[in-house]
mmCIF file of the C-alpha atoms, coordinates in Angstrom:
data_MODEL
# 
_entry.id   MODEL 
# 
loop_
_atom_site.group_PDB 
_atom_site.id 
_atom_site.type_symbol 
_atom_site.label_atom_id 
_atom_site.label_alt_id 
_atom_site.label_comp_id 
_atom_site.label_asym_id 
_atom_site.label_entity_id 
_atom_site.label_seq_id 
_atom_site.pdbx_PDB_ins_code 
_atom_site.Cartn_x 
_atom_site.Cartn_y 
_atom_site.Cartn_z 
_atom_site.occupancy 
_atom_site.B_iso_or_equiv 
_atom_site.pdbx_formal_charge 
_atom_site.auth_seq_id 
_atom_site.auth_comp_id 
_atom_site.auth_asym_id 
_atom_site.auth_atom_id 
_atom_site.pdbx_PDB_model_num 
ATOM 1   C CA . MET A 1 1   ? -0.052  0.134  0.053  1.00 0.00 ? 1   MET A CA 1 
ATOM 2   C CA . ALA A 1 2   ? 1.260   3.725  -0.845 1.00 0.00 ? 2   ALA A CA 1 
ATOM 3   C CA . GLN A 1 3   ? 2.344   5.868  1.903  1.00 0.00 ? 3   GLN A CA 1 
ATOM 4   C CA . LEU A 1 4   ? -0.174  8.042  2.209  1.00 0.00 ? 4   LEU A CA 1 
ATOM 5   C CA . PHE A 1 5   ? 1.344   11.063 3.574  1.00 0.00 ? 5   PHE A CA 1 
ATOM 6   C CA . PRO A 1 6   ? 4.769   12.215 2.530  1.00 0.00 ? 6   PRO A CA 1 
ATOM 7   C CA . ARG A 1 7   ? 7.637   12.031 5.106  1.00 0.00 ? 7   ARG A CA 1 
ATOM 8   C CA . SER A 1 8   ? 7.345   16.375 5.554  1.00 0.00 ? 8   SER A CA 1 
ATOM 9   C CA . ALA A 1 9   ? 4.186   15.833 6.908  1.00 0.00 ? 9   ALA A CA 1 
ATOM 10  C CA . ASN A 1 10  ? 5.744   14.351 10.482 1.00 0.00 ? 10  ASN A CA 1 
ATOM 11  C CA . GLN A 1 11  ? 7.847   17.740 10.560 1.00 0.00 ? 11  GLN A CA 1 
ATOM 12  C CA . ILE A 1 12  ? 4.607   19.825 9.980  1.00 0.00 ? 12  ILE A CA 1 
ATOM 13  C CA . ALA A 1 13  ? 2.803   17.850 12.556 1.00 0.00 ? 13  ALA A CA 1 
ATOM 14  C CA . LYS A 1 14  ? 6.089   18.627 15.078 1.00 0.00 ? 14  LYS A CA 1 
ATOM 15  C CA . ALA A 1 15  ? 5.751   21.982 14.146 1.00 0.00 ? 15  ALA A CA 1 
ATOM 16  C CA . SER A 1 16  ? 1.812   22.467 15.030 1.00 0.00 ? 16  SER A CA 1 
ATOM 17  C CA . ILE A 1 17  ? 2.257   21.354 17.917 1.00 0.00 ? 17  ILE A CA 1 
ATOM 18  C CA . VAL A 1 18  ? 5.181   23.527 19.023 1.00 0.00 ? 18  VAL A CA 1 
ATOM 19  C CA . LEU A 1 19  ? 2.985   26.519 17.448 1.00 0.00 ? 19  LEU A CA 1 
ATOM 20  C CA . GLY A 1 20  ? -0.116  25.295 19.660 1.00 0.00 ? 20  GLY A CA 1 
ATOM 21  C CA . GLY A 1 21  ? 1.732   25.090 22.497 1.00 0.00 ? 21  GLY A CA 1 
ATOM 22  C CA . ILE A 1 22  ? 3.087   28.788 21.780 1.00 0.00 ? 22  ILE A CA 1 
ATOM 23  C CA . LEU A 1 23  ? -0.343  29.887 21.185 1.00 0.00 ? 23  LEU A CA 1 
ATOM 24  C CA . VAL A 1 24  ? -1.814  28.479 24.035 1.00 0.00 ? 24  VAL A CA 1 
ATOM 25  C CA . ALA A 1 25  ? 1.412   30.157 26.323 1.00 0.00 ? 25  ALA A CA 1 
ATOM 26  C CA . THR A 1 26  ? 0.604   33.517 24.712 1.00 0.00 ? 26  THR A CA 1 
ATOM 27  C CA . VAL A 1 27  ? -3.454  33.332 25.422 1.00 0.00 ? 27  VAL A CA 1 
ATOM 28  C CA . ALA A 1 28  ? -2.441  32.079 28.893 1.00 0.00 ? 28  ALA A CA 1 
ATOM 29  C CA . GLY A 1 29  ? -0.050  34.812 29.872 1.00 0.00 ? 29  GLY A CA 1 
ATOM 30  C CA . ILE A 1 30  ? -2.783  37.614 28.285 1.00 0.00 ? 30  ILE A CA 1 
ATOM 31  C CA . VAL A 1 31  ? -5.308  36.147 30.354 1.00 0.00 ? 31  VAL A CA 1 
ATOM 32  C CA . MET A 1 32  ? -2.966  36.068 33.601 1.00 0.00 ? 32  MET A CA 1 
ATOM 33  C CA . PHE A 1 33  ? -1.024  39.155 33.008 1.00 0.00 ? 33  PHE A CA 1 
ATOM 34  C CA . VAL A 1 34  ? -2.520  41.743 30.828 1.00 0.00 ? 34  VAL A CA 1 
ATOM 35  C CA . PHE A 1 35  ? -6.402  41.312 31.175 1.00 0.00 ? 35  PHE A CA 1 
ATOM 36  C CA . PRO A 1 36  ? -6.144  41.864 35.109 1.00 0.00 ? 36  PRO A CA 1 
ATOM 37  C CA . ARG A 1 37  ? -4.355  45.300 34.250 1.00 0.00 ? 37  ARG A CA 1 
ATOM 38  C CA . SER A 1 38  ? -6.462  46.157 31.399 1.00 0.00 ? 38  SER A CA 1 
ATOM 39  C CA . ALA A 1 39  ? -9.244  48.906 31.674 1.00 0.00 ? 39  ALA A CA 1 
ATOM 40  C CA . TYR A 1 40  ? -11.771 46.834 31.540 1.00 0.00 ? 40  TYR A CA 1 
ATOM 41  C CA . VAL A 1 41  ? -10.663 44.926 34.695 1.00 0.00 ? 41  VAL A CA 1 
ATOM 42  C CA . THR A 1 42  ? -9.480  47.957 36.437 1.00 0.00 ? 42  THR A CA 1 
ATOM 43  C CA . ARG A 1 43  ? -12.249 50.804 35.384 1.00 0.00 ? 43  ARG A CA 1 
ATOM 44  C CA . GLN A 1 44  ? -9.443  53.396 34.575 1.00 0.00 ? 44  GLN A CA 1 
ATOM 45  C CA . LYS A 1 45  ? -10.371 55.906 33.051 1.00 0.00 ? 45  LYS A CA 1 
ATOM 46  C CA . GLU A 1 46  ? -14.132 55.504 33.116 1.00 0.00 ? 46  GLU A CA 1 
ATOM 47  C CA . ALA A 1 47  ? -16.557 58.416 34.181 1.00 0.00 ? 47  ALA A CA 1 
ATOM 48  C CA . ARG A 1 48  ? -18.749 57.556 36.676 1.00 0.00 ? 48  ARG A CA 1 
ATOM 49  C CA . GLU A 1 49  ? -22.314 58.665 36.291 1.00 0.00 ? 49  GLU A CA 1 
ATOM 50  C CA . GLN A 1 50  ? -23.724 60.081 39.793 1.00 0.00 ? 50  GLN A CA 1 
ATOM 51  C CA . PRO A 1 51  ? -27.508 61.000 41.226 1.00 0.00 ? 51  PRO A CA 1 
ATOM 52  C CA . VAL A 1 52  ? -26.648 64.438 40.709 1.00 0.00 ? 52  VAL A CA 1 
ATOM 53  C CA . PRO A 1 53  ? -24.443 65.678 38.364 1.00 0.00 ? 53  PRO A CA 1 
ATOM 54  C CA . PHE A 1 54  ? -21.682 67.430 40.248 1.00 0.00 ? 54  PHE A CA 1 
ATOM 55  C CA . TYR A 1 55  ? -19.164 68.735 37.818 1.00 0.00 ? 55  TYR A CA 1 
ATOM 56  C CA . HIS A 1 56  ? -15.713 69.133 38.921 1.00 0.00 ? 56  HIS A CA 1 
ATOM 57  C CA . LEU A 1 57  ? -14.984 70.850 35.814 1.00 0.00 ? 57  LEU A CA 1 
ATOM 58  C CA . HIS A 1 58  ? -17.073 73.743 36.696 1.00 0.00 ? 58  HIS A CA 1 
ATOM 59  C CA . HIS A 1 59  ? -16.707 73.984 40.520 1.00 0.00 ? 59  HIS A CA 1 
ATOM 60  C CA . VAL A 1 60  ? -12.762 73.410 40.342 1.00 0.00 ? 60  VAL A CA 1 
ATOM 61  C CA . GLY A 1 61  ? -11.727 74.245 37.023 1.00 0.00 ? 61  GLY A CA 1 
ATOM 62  C CA . GLY A 1 62  ? -14.257 77.269 36.368 1.00 0.00 ? 62  GLY A CA 1 
ATOM 63  C CA . MET A 1 63  ? -14.563 78.373 39.926 1.00 0.00 ? 63  MET A CA 1 
ATOM 64  C CA . GLY A 1 64  ? -11.581 77.327 41.378 1.00 0.00 ? 64  GLY A CA 1 
ATOM 65  C CA . ILE A 1 65  ? -12.948 75.909 44.362 1.00 0.00 ? 65  ILE A CA 1 
ATOM 66  C CA . ASP A 1 66  ? -10.505 74.193 46.789 1.00 0.00 ? 66  ASP A CA 1 
ATOM 67  C CA . CYS A 1 67  ? -10.453 70.395 47.267 1.00 0.00 ? 67  CYS A CA 1 
ATOM 68  C CA . ARG A 1 68  ? -10.593 70.962 51.346 1.00 0.00 ? 68  ARG A CA 1 
ATOM 69  C CA . TYR A 1 69  ? -13.926 73.121 50.726 1.00 0.00 ? 69  TYR A CA 1 
ATOM 70  C CA . CYS A 1 70  ? -15.921 69.565 50.234 1.00 0.00 ? 70  CYS A CA 1 
ATOM 71  C CA . HIS A 1 71  ? -13.181 66.975 51.231 1.00 0.00 ? 71  HIS A CA 1 
ATOM 72  C CA . THR A 1 72  ? -12.724 68.333 54.834 1.00 0.00 ? 72  THR A CA 1 
ATOM 73  C CA . ALA A 1 73  ? -11.288 65.616 56.354 1.00 0.00 ? 73  ALA A CA 1 
ATOM 74  C CA . VAL A 1 74  ? -8.631  64.647 53.567 1.00 0.00 ? 74  VAL A CA 1 
ATOM 75  C CA . ASP A 1 75  ? -5.553  66.501 55.749 1.00 0.00 ? 75  ASP A CA 1 
ATOM 76  C CA . GLN A 1 76  ? -6.969  64.869 59.161 1.00 0.00 ? 76  GLN A CA 1 
ATOM 77  C CA . SER A 1 77  ? -8.347  61.310 58.784 1.00 0.00 ? 77  SER A CA 1 
ATOM 78  C CA . ALA A 1 78  ? -7.896  57.859 56.966 1.00 0.00 ? 78  ALA A CA 1 
ATOM 79  C CA . THR A 1 79  ? -10.990 59.325 54.296 1.00 0.00 ? 79  THR A CA 1 
ATOM 80  C CA . ALA A 1 80  ? -11.162 62.345 52.295 1.00 0.00 ? 80  ALA A CA 1 
ATOM 81  C CA . GLY A 1 81  ? -14.933 62.505 52.931 1.00 0.00 ? 81  GLY A CA 1 
ATOM 82  C CA . ILE A 1 82  ? -18.014 63.016 51.243 1.00 0.00 ? 82  ILE A CA 1 
ATOM 83  C CA . PRO A 1 83  ? -19.211 66.419 51.443 1.00 0.00 ? 83  PRO A CA 1 
ATOM 84  C CA . PRO A 1 84  ? -22.732 66.845 53.282 1.00 0.00 ? 84  PRO A CA 1 
ATOM 85  C CA . THR A 1 85  ? -25.419 68.250 51.784 1.00 0.00 ? 85  THR A CA 1 
ATOM 86  C CA . LYS A 1 86  ? -25.167 71.559 53.756 1.00 0.00 ? 86  LYS A CA 1 
ATOM 87  C CA . THR A 1 87  ? -22.044 71.619 51.626 1.00 0.00 ? 87  THR A CA 1 
ATOM 88  C CA . CYS A 1 88  ? -23.951 72.094 48.325 1.00 0.00 ? 88  CYS A CA 1 
ATOM 89  C CA . MET A 1 89  ? -26.647 73.818 49.855 1.00 0.00 ? 89  MET A CA 1 
ATOM 90  C CA . ASN A 1 90  ? -24.015 76.425 51.360 1.00 0.00 ? 90  ASN A CA 1 
ATOM 91  C CA . CYS A 1 91  ? -24.212 77.539 47.518 1.00 0.00 ? 91  CYS A CA 1 
ATOM 92  C CA . HIS A 1 92  ? -27.387 76.282 45.928 1.00 0.00 ? 92  HIS A CA 1 
ATOM 93  C CA . SER A 1 93  ? -29.857 77.631 48.284 1.00 0.00 ? 93  SER A CA 1 
ATOM 94  C CA . GLN A 1 94  ? -28.989 81.115 46.506 1.00 0.00 ? 94  GLN A CA 1 
ATOM 95  C CA . ILE A 1 95  ? -27.858 79.800 43.515 1.00 0.00 ? 95  ILE A CA 1 
ATOM 96  C CA . PHE A 1 96  ? -29.599 77.820 40.741 1.00 0.00 ? 96  PHE A CA 1 
ATOM 97  C CA . ASN A 1 97  ? -32.041 77.278 44.072 1.00 0.00 ? 97  ASN A CA 1 
ATOM 98  C CA . GLN A 1 98  ? -34.989 76.407 41.589 1.00 0.00 ? 98  GLN A CA 1 
ATOM 99  C CA . SER A 1 99  ? -32.849 74.095 39.171 1.00 0.00 ? 99  SER A CA 1 
ATOM 100 C CA . PRO A 1 100 ? -34.425 70.700 38.125 1.00 0.00 ? 100 PRO A CA 1 
ATOM 101 C CA . THR A 1 101 ? -31.573 69.036 38.383 1.00 0.00 ? 101 THR A CA 1 
ATOM 102 C CA . LEU A 1 102 ? -30.529 70.112 41.826 1.00 0.00 ? 102 LEU A CA 1 
ATOM 103 C CA . GLU A 1 103 ? -34.077 68.910 42.967 1.00 0.00 ? 103 GLU A CA 1 
ATOM 104 C CA . PRO A 1 104 ? -32.247 65.589 44.581 1.00 0.00 ? 104 PRO A CA 1 
ATOM 105 C CA . VAL A 1 105 ? -29.370 67.696 46.462 1.00 0.00 ? 105 VAL A CA 1 
ATOM 106 C CA . ARG A 1 106 ? -33.113 69.931 47.913 1.00 0.00 ? 106 ARG A CA 1 
ATOM 107 C CA . ALA A 1 107 ? -34.858 66.892 48.668 1.00 0.00 ? 107 ALA A CA 1 
ATOM 108 C CA . SER A 1 108 ? -31.919 65.760 50.677 1.00 0.00 ? 108 SER A CA 1 
ATOM 109 C CA . TRP A 1 109 ? -31.888 68.482 52.793 1.00 0.00 ? 109 TRP A CA 1 
ATOM 110 C CA . ARG A 1 110 ? -35.257 68.839 53.092 1.00 0.00 ? 110 ARG A CA 1 
ATOM 111 C CA . THR A 1 111 ? -35.321 65.014 53.988 1.00 0.00 ? 111 THR A CA 1 
ATOM 112 C CA . GLY A 1 112 ? -32.371 64.649 55.688 1.00 0.00 ? 112 GLY A CA 1 
ATOM 113 C CA . THR A 1 113 ? -31.395 61.317 53.792 1.00 0.00 ? 113 THR A CA 1 
ATOM 114 C CA . SER A 1 114 ? -27.353 61.428 52.371 1.00 0.00 ? 114 SER A CA 1 
ATOM 115 C CA . ILE A 1 115 ? -27.319 61.397 48.439 1.00 0.00 ? 115 ILE A CA 1 
ATOM 116 C CA . GLU A 1 116 ? -25.729 58.034 47.348 1.00 0.00 ? 116 GLU A CA 1 
ATOM 117 C CA . TRP A 1 117 ? -22.745 59.394 45.640 1.00 0.00 ? 117 TRP A CA 1 
ATOM 118 C CA . VAL A 1 118 ? -20.970 56.365 43.297 1.00 0.00 ? 118 VAL A CA 1 
ATOM 119 C CA . LYS A 1 119 ? -17.386 56.022 44.650 1.00 0.00 ? 119 LYS A CA 1 
ATOM 120 C CA . VAL A 1 120 ? -14.995 56.115 42.065 1.00 0.00 ? 120 VAL A CA 1 
ATOM 121 C CA . HIS A 1 121 ? -12.047 55.194 43.752 1.00 0.00 ? 121 HIS A CA 1 
ATOM 122 C CA . ASP A 1 122 ? -12.891 52.014 45.104 1.00 0.00 ? 122 ASP A CA 1 
ATOM 123 C CA . LEU A 1 123 ? -10.252 50.140 46.828 1.00 0.00 ? 123 LEU A CA 1 
ATOM 124 C CA . PRO A 1 124 ? -10.445 46.501 48.148 1.00 0.00 ? 124 PRO A CA 1 
ATOM 125 C CA . ASP A 1 125 ? -11.110 45.824 51.564 1.00 0.00 ? 125 ASP A CA 1 
ATOM 126 C CA . PHE A 1 126 ? -7.935  43.942 52.330 1.00 0.00 ? 126 PHE A CA 1 
ATOM 127 C CA . VAL A 1 127 ? -6.478  47.192 51.561 1.00 0.00 ? 127 VAL A CA 1 
ATOM 128 C CA . TYR A 1 128 ? -5.672  50.488 53.959 1.00 0.00 ? 128 TYR A CA 1 
ATOM 129 C CA . PHE A 1 129 ? -5.047  53.828 52.598 1.00 0.00 ? 129 PHE A CA 1 
ATOM 130 C CA . ASN A 1 130 ? -4.876  56.972 54.360 1.00 0.00 ? 130 ASN A CA 1 
ATOM 131 C CA . HIS A 1 131 ? -4.853  60.393 52.609 1.00 0.00 ? 131 HIS A CA 1 
ATOM 132 C CA . SER A 1 132 ? -3.532  62.308 55.321 1.00 0.00 ? 132 SER A CA 1 
ATOM 133 C CA . ALA A 1 133 ? -0.564  60.078 55.534 1.00 0.00 ? 133 ALA A CA 1 
ATOM 134 C CA . HIS A 1 134 ? -0.185  61.321 51.865 1.00 0.00 ? 134 HIS A CA 1 
ATOM 135 C CA . VAL A 1 135 ? -1.255  64.613 51.793 1.00 0.00 ? 135 VAL A CA 1 
ATOM 136 C CA . ASN A 1 136 ? 0.957   66.106 54.619 1.00 0.00 ? 136 ASN A CA 1 
ATOM 137 C CA . LYS A 1 137 ? 4.225   64.198 53.148 1.00 0.00 ? 137 LYS A CA 1 
ATOM 138 C CA . GLY A 1 138 ? 3.683   66.085 49.910 1.00 0.00 ? 138 GLY A CA 1 
ATOM 139 C CA . VAL A 1 139 ? 1.759   63.787 47.812 1.00 0.00 ? 139 VAL A CA 1 
ATOM 140 C CA . GLY A 1 140 ? -0.830  65.961 45.569 1.00 0.00 ? 140 GLY A CA 1 
ATOM 141 C CA . CYS A 1 141 ? -4.227  65.406 44.833 1.00 0.00 ? 141 CYS A CA 1 
ATOM 142 C CA . THR A 1 142 ? -4.010  65.371 41.445 1.00 0.00 ? 142 THR A CA 1 
ATOM 143 C CA . THR A 1 143 ? -1.525  62.630 41.242 1.00 0.00 ? 143 THR A CA 1 
ATOM 144 C CA . CYS A 1 144 ? -3.347  60.071 42.278 1.00 0.00 ? 144 CYS A CA 1 
ATOM 145 C CA . HIS A 1 145 ? -6.870  61.248 40.961 1.00 0.00 ? 145 HIS A CA 1 
ATOM 146 C CA . GLY A 1 146 ? -5.627  63.504 37.920 1.00 0.00 ? 146 GLY A CA 1 
ATOM 147 C CA . PRO A 1 147 ? -6.686  66.268 36.394 1.00 0.00 ? 147 PRO A CA 1 
ATOM 148 C CA . VAL A 1 148 ? -10.243 67.044 38.134 1.00 0.00 ? 148 VAL A CA 1 
ATOM 149 C CA . ASP A 1 149 ? -10.073 70.204 37.415 1.00 0.00 ? 149 ASP A CA 1 
ATOM 150 C CA . LYS A 1 150 ? -11.195 68.704 33.460 1.00 0.00 ? 150 LYS A CA 1 
ATOM 151 C CA . MET A 1 151 ? -13.718 66.344 34.530 1.00 0.00 ? 151 MET A CA 1 
ATOM 152 C CA . SER A 1 152 ? -17.158 66.745 34.193 1.00 0.00 ? 152 SER A CA 1 
ATOM 153 C CA . TYR A 1 153 ? -17.998 63.273 35.776 1.00 0.00 ? 153 TYR A CA 1 
ATOM 154 C CA . VAL A 1 154 ? -15.063 62.251 37.894 1.00 0.00 ? 154 VAL A CA 1 
ATOM 155 C CA . TRP A 1 155 ? -12.730 58.866 36.407 1.00 0.00 ? 155 TRP A CA 1 
ATOM 156 C CA . GLN A 1 156 ? -10.826 56.878 37.864 1.00 0.00 ? 156 GLN A CA 1 
ATOM 157 C CA . GLU A 1 157 ? -7.179  57.801 36.535 1.00 0.00 ? 157 GLU A CA 1 
ATOM 158 C CA . LYS A 1 158 ? -4.848  55.381 37.662 1.00 0.00 ? 158 LYS A CA 1 
ATOM 159 C CA . SER A 1 159 ? -4.915  51.566 37.794 1.00 0.00 ? 159 SER A CA 1 
ATOM 160 C CA . LEU A 1 160 ? -5.164  51.360 41.629 1.00 0.00 ? 160 LEU A CA 1 
ATOM 161 C CA . LEU A 1 161 ? -3.147  48.133 41.191 1.00 0.00 ? 161 LEU A CA 1 
ATOM 162 C CA . MET A 1 162 ? -0.605  47.423 43.678 1.00 0.00 ? 162 MET A CA 1 
ATOM 163 C CA . GLU A 1 163 ? 2.571   47.377 41.318 1.00 0.00 ? 163 GLU A CA 1 
ATOM 164 C CA . TRP A 1 164 ? 0.842   51.395 40.627 1.00 0.00 ? 164 TRP A CA 1 
ATOM 165 C CA . CYS A 1 165 ? 1.459   52.052 44.708 1.00 0.00 ? 165 CYS A CA 1 
ATOM 166 C CA . LEU A 1 166 ? 4.253   50.353 45.140 1.00 0.00 ? 166 LEU A CA 1 
ATOM 167 C CA . ASP A 1 167 ? 6.539   52.181 42.213 1.00 0.00 ? 167 ASP A CA 1 
ATOM 168 C CA . CYS A 1 168 ? 5.418   55.404 44.523 1.00 0.00 ? 168 CYS A CA 1 
ATOM 169 C CA . HIS A 1 169 ? 6.309   53.873 47.620 1.00 0.00 ? 169 HIS A CA 1 
ATOM 170 C CA . ARG A 1 170 ? 9.917   52.765 46.269 1.00 0.00 ? 170 ARG A CA 1 
ATOM 171 C CA . GLN A 1 171 ? 10.940  55.754 45.030 1.00 0.00 ? 171 GLN A CA 1 
ATOM 172 C CA . PRO A 1 172 ? 8.440   58.779 46.590 1.00 0.00 ? 172 PRO A CA 1 
ATOM 173 C CA . GLU A 1 173 ? 10.782  61.123 45.408 1.00 0.00 ? 173 GLU A CA 1 
ATOM 174 C CA . LYS A 1 174 ? 9.328   60.728 41.689 1.00 0.00 ? 174 LYS A CA 1 
ATOM 175 C CA . TYR A 1 175 ? 6.481   62.079 42.911 1.00 0.00 ? 175 TYR A CA 1 
ATOM 176 C CA . LEU A 1 176 ? 6.478   64.518 46.098 1.00 0.00 ? 176 LEU A CA 1 
ATOM 177 C CA . ARG A 1 177 ? 5.426   68.028 45.595 1.00 0.00 ? 177 ARG A CA 1 
ATOM 178 C CA . PRO A 1 178 ? 5.897   71.382 48.329 1.00 0.00 ? 178 PRO A CA 1 
ATOM 179 C CA . LYS A 1 179 ? 3.225   70.769 50.775 1.00 0.00 ? 179 LYS A CA 1 
ATOM 180 C CA . GLY A 1 180 ? 1.957   74.541 49.571 1.00 0.00 ? 180 GLY A CA 1 
ATOM 181 C CA . GLU A 1 181 ? 1.194   73.176 46.270 1.00 0.00 ? 181 GLU A CA 1 
ATOM 182 C CA . VAL A 1 182 ? -0.593  69.872 47.168 1.00 0.00 ? 182 VAL A CA 1 
ATOM 183 C CA . TYR A 1 183 ? -4.028  70.963 46.807 1.00 0.00 ? 183 TYR A CA 1 
ATOM 184 C CA . SER A 1 184 ? -3.203  72.834 43.546 1.00 0.00 ? 184 SER A CA 1 
ATOM 185 C CA . VAL A 1 185 ? -4.942  71.264 40.106 1.00 0.00 ? 185 VAL A CA 1 
ATOM 186 C CA . ALA A 1 186 ? -2.374  73.513 37.882 1.00 0.00 ? 186 ALA A CA 1 
ATOM 187 C CA . TRP A 1 187 ? 1.157   72.354 39.434 1.00 0.00 ? 187 TRP A CA 1 
ATOM 188 C CA . LYS A 1 188 ? 3.652   70.300 37.098 1.00 0.00 ? 188 LYS A CA 1 
ATOM 189 C CA . PRO A 1 189 ? 6.640   68.088 38.128 1.00 0.00 ? 189 PRO A CA 1 
ATOM 190 C CA . PRO A 1 190 ? 9.491   70.673 37.099 1.00 0.00 ? 190 PRO A CA 1 
ATOM 191 C CA . ALA A 1 191 ? 12.775  69.600 35.129 1.00 0.00 ? 191 ALA A CA 1 
ATOM 192 C CA . ASN A 1 192 ? 14.460  68.717 37.885 1.00 0.00 ? 192 ASN A CA 1 
ATOM 193 C CA . GLN A 1 193 ? 11.617  66.482 39.827 1.00 0.00 ? 193 GLN A CA 1 
ATOM 194 C CA . LEU A 1 194 ? 14.084  63.727 41.148 1.00 0.00 ? 194 LEU A CA 1 
ATOM 195 C CA . GLU A 1 195 ? 16.273  66.507 42.749 1.00 0.00 ? 195 GLU A CA 1 
ATOM 196 C CA . LEU A 1 196 ? 13.267  68.357 44.237 1.00 0.00 ? 196 LEU A CA 1 
ATOM 197 C CA . GLY A 1 197 ? 11.753  65.711 45.478 1.00 0.00 ? 197 GLY A CA 1 
ATOM 198 C CA . ARG A 1 198 ? 14.871  64.191 47.112 1.00 0.00 ? 198 ARG A CA 1 
ATOM 199 C CA . LYS A 1 199 ? 15.131  67.327 49.296 1.00 0.00 ? 199 LYS A CA 1 
ATOM 200 C CA . LEU A 1 200 ? 11.663  67.290 50.000 1.00 0.00 ? 200 LEU A CA 1 
ATOM 201 C CA . ALA A 1 201 ? 11.913  63.871 51.072 1.00 0.00 ? 201 ALA A CA 1 
ATOM 202 C CA . ALA A 1 202 ? 14.526  64.424 53.512 1.00 0.00 ? 202 ALA A CA 1 
ATOM 203 C CA . GLU A 1 203 ? 12.564  67.741 54.888 1.00 0.00 ? 203 GLU A CA 1 
ATOM 204 C CA . TYR A 1 204 ? 9.319   66.084 55.190 1.00 0.00 ? 204 TYR A CA 1 
ATOM 205 C CA . LYS A 1 205 ? 10.696  62.518 56.540 1.00 0.00 ? 205 LYS A CA 1 
ATOM 206 C CA . VAL A 1 206 ? 9.865   60.425 53.621 1.00 0.00 ? 206 VAL A CA 1 
ATOM 207 C CA . LYS A 1 207 ? 10.592  56.644 53.496 1.00 0.00 ? 207 LYS A CA 1 
ATOM 208 C CA . THR A 1 208 ? 10.261  54.112 51.162 1.00 0.00 ? 208 THR A CA 1 
ATOM 209 C CA . GLN A 1 209 ? 7.431   51.957 52.460 1.00 0.00 ? 209 GLN A CA 1 
ATOM 210 C CA . VAL A 1 210 ? 7.163   48.532 51.119 1.00 0.00 ? 210 VAL A CA 1 
ATOM 211 C CA . THR A 1 211 ? 6.548   45.927 53.932 1.00 0.00 ? 211 THR A CA 1 
ATOM 212 C CA . CYS A 1 212 ? 3.075   44.321 53.490 1.00 0.00 ? 212 CYS A CA 1 
ATOM 213 C CA . SER A 1 213 ? 1.681   45.673 56.784 1.00 0.00 ? 213 SER A CA 1 
ATOM 214 C CA . THR A 1 214 ? 2.058   49.217 55.526 1.00 0.00 ? 214 THR A CA 1 
ATOM 215 C CA . CYS A 1 215 ? -1.397  48.329 53.538 1.00 0.00 ? 215 CYS A CA 1 
ATOM 216 C CA . HIS A 1 216 ? -2.467  45.017 54.226 1.00 0.00 ? 216 HIS A CA 1 
ATOM 217 C CA . ARG A 1 217 ? -3.745  45.319 58.408 1.00 0.00 ? 217 ARG A CA 1 
# 
């Protein structure tokens, strides 16, 4: 009986097995390392719609309202704090006080029921993050939260993955700024950022923090 396949078919079969293995390994690598870091998973750059259209673009960028006017606890506690309805009504009892868009704010004020804002920067429960520890050491708001003065609905600027946190914790000098500029949305890192950062790290007594217990307590 004549041979059905030429001898070269053996080589082709072996090559196909090798290529198949490479393909499987590549797909597995994407699934294990690339996909978990994708914006689809981390929701990076995804603007979150809120129950009331509060625009940072207008309030921060247009009117120049300081972060601490709404986030009053940011330099004193672990959480930045969500502003109570009273903070909104300080202005909106007089400005746009009949606007249908702001009816949920007025209803919250009348009933004493808090507005259910959608959390944007939502860390896992097993991660400890202290806002005051960062802002009091020269880490600016926009370093983590991005250009909020250019955002309508706020989005998550960074991935919030552990590798992103560790990048700063290993080399804080890359991100430190003078304490007087922490709340500035206009501040940009200078050309000599590393030199400035090392100087500020020494002045503010900033040390690298890479032990597990720093964030996992």
